[in-house]
C-alpha positions in Angstrom: -1.4 -60.3 -62.6 0.0 -63.6 -64.0 2.7 -63.5 -66.5 2.7 -66.6 -68.7 6.1 -67.9 -69.7 8.0 -64.9 -68.3 11.4 -66.1 -69.5 10.2 -67.2 -72.9 12.1 -64.4 -74.7 15.2 -64.7 -72.6 18.4 -66.1 -74.2 19.7 -69.4 -72.9 22.7 -67.7 -71.3 20.4 -65.2 -69.5 18.3 -68.1 -68.1 21.5 -69.9 -66.9 22.9 -66.7 -65.3 19.5 -66.2 -63.5 19.5 -69.8 -62.3 23.1 -69.6 -61.1 22.6 -66.3 -59.3 19.5 -67.6 -57.5 20.8 -71.0 -56.7 18.0 -72.7 -58.7 19.2 -76.1 -59.7 18.7 -77.0 -63.4 17.2 -80.4 -64.3 19.7 -83.2 -64.8 18.5 -83.7 -68.5 20.5 -80.6 -69.4 23.7 -82.4 -68.3 25.7 -85.1 -70.1 25.1 -87.3 -67.1 22.9 -86.5 -64.1 24.6 -84.1 -61.7 27.5 -83.3 -63.9 26.6 -79.6 -64.0 28.1 -79.3 -67.5 25.0 -78.5 -69.5 26.1 -80.8 -72.3 22.8 -82.7 -72.5 19.5 -81.6 -73.8 19.1 -78.0 -74.9 15.5 -78.0 -73.6 13.7 -79.8 -70.9 10.4 -81.1 -72.3 8.7 -84.4 -73.0 11.4 -87.0 -73.5 10.7 -87.4 -77.2 9.0 -84.1 -78.1 7.9 -83.1 -81.6 9.2 -79.6 -80.8 12.8 -80.8 -80.1 15.7 -80.3 -82.4 17.3 -83.4 -84.0 20.3 -83.5 -81.6 17.9 -83.5 -78.6 15.8 -86.2 -80.2 18.7 -88.4 -80.9 19.8 -88.0 -77.2 16.3 -88.8 -76.0 16.2 -91.9 -78.2 19.5 -93.0 -76.8 18.4 -92.3 -73.3 15.0 -93.9 -73.5 15.1 -97.0 -75.8 12.0 -98.6 -74.4 9.9 -95.5 -74.8 11.2 -95.0 -78.3 10.2 -98.6 -79.2 6.7 -97.8 -78.0 6.6 -94.7 -80.1 7.8 -96.8 -83.1 5.0 -99.3 -82.5 2.4 -96.5 -82.5 3.9 -95.0 -85.6 3.8 -98.4 -87.4 0.3 -99.4 -86.3 -1.4 -96.1 -86.9 0.6 -95.2 -90.0 1.4 -91.7 -88.8 4.8 -90.1 -88.7 6.2 -88.7 -85.5 6.8 -85.4 -87.4 6.2 -84.6 -91.0 9.9 -84.2 -91.5 11.1 -87.1 -89.3 9.7 -90.5 -88.4 10.7 -92.5 -85.3 12.1 -95.1 -87.7 14.4 -92.5 -89.1 15.3 -91.3 -85.6 16.2 -94.8 -84.6 18.6 -95.0 -87.6 20.2 -91.7 -86.7 20.6 -92.7 -83.1 22.5 -95.9 -84.2 25.1 -93.9 -86.1 28.4 -93.0 -84.6 28.8 -89.5 -83.2 26.2 -87.2 -81.9 25.3 -86.8 -78.2 26.2 -89.6 -75.9 23.3 -90.7 -73.7 25.3 -90.4 -70.4 22.5 -92.4 -68.8 20.0 -94.9 -70.3 16.7 -95.0 -68.6 15.4 -98.5 -68.4 11.8 -97.3 -68.0 11.3 -100.2 -65.7 8.5 -100.2 -63.2 4.7 -100.6 -62.9 3.9 -97.0 -64.1 5.7 -97.5 -67.5 4.3 -101.1 -67.8 0.8 -99.8 -67.2 1.2 -97.0 -69.7 2.7 -99.3 -72.3 -0.2 -101.8 -71.8 -2.7 -99.0 -72.2 -1.1 -97.8 -75.4 -1.0 -101.3 -76.9 -4.7 -101.8 -75.9 -5.6 -98.6 -77.7 -3.6 -99.7 -80.7 -5.7 -102.9 -80.8 -8.8 -100.8 -81.2 -9.7 -98.7 -84.3 -8.7 -95.1 -84.0 -11.3 -93.0 -82.1 -11.3 -90.5 -84.9 -10.4 -90.5 -88.5 -8.4 -87.8 -90.1 -9.7 -86.0 -93.1 -6.4 -85.9 -94.9 -4.7 -87.1 -98.0 -3.9 -90.8 -97.3 -0.7 -90.7 -99.3 0.7 -87.7 -97.4 2.8 -88.4 -94.3 1.0 -87.4 -91.1 2.4 -86.2 -87.8 2.0 -88.5 -84.8 2.7 -86.1 -82.1 2.8 -87.2 -78.5 1.5 -90.7 -79.1 -1.8 -89.2 -80.2 -3.1 -89.3 -76.6 -3.7 -85.6 -75.8 -1.2 -82.8 -75.1 1.8 -82.8 -72.8 0.7 -79.5 -71.2 4.1 -77.9 -71.5 4.3 -77.0 -75.2 0.7 -76.1 -75.9 0.0 -78.8 -78.4 
């Protein structure tokens, strides 16, 4: 029998205790800097800029991945959809520029052919009309969610 998301209902401290007891290393995104082991980074390991994340994690992600954030902002601007109904990428960029909040610890340059290819594909898609139209109130803010290119596979959206 498969048990889907067996630790979903565990507390954060219970998960950490389990990992520590079984020598399972946690992902570096949970730390202030990779390898610190201080668990002062993201509270959850998900898509870098995930619509399910809390504001602190989103600010940290924006500070860690400026090039990816710029791509999200471009999609938001061209398509006219908000990242989340309660928060746009433009607003996140403003929040990330303020003093305080989580320090990035590391800034990912997103250099390399894989990111460049993905960015080129996104920009090419933005040059085309949307594949589908949304039957919504045009004056209501819409949710962008995951660049509009399918689901991430981890959060079920």
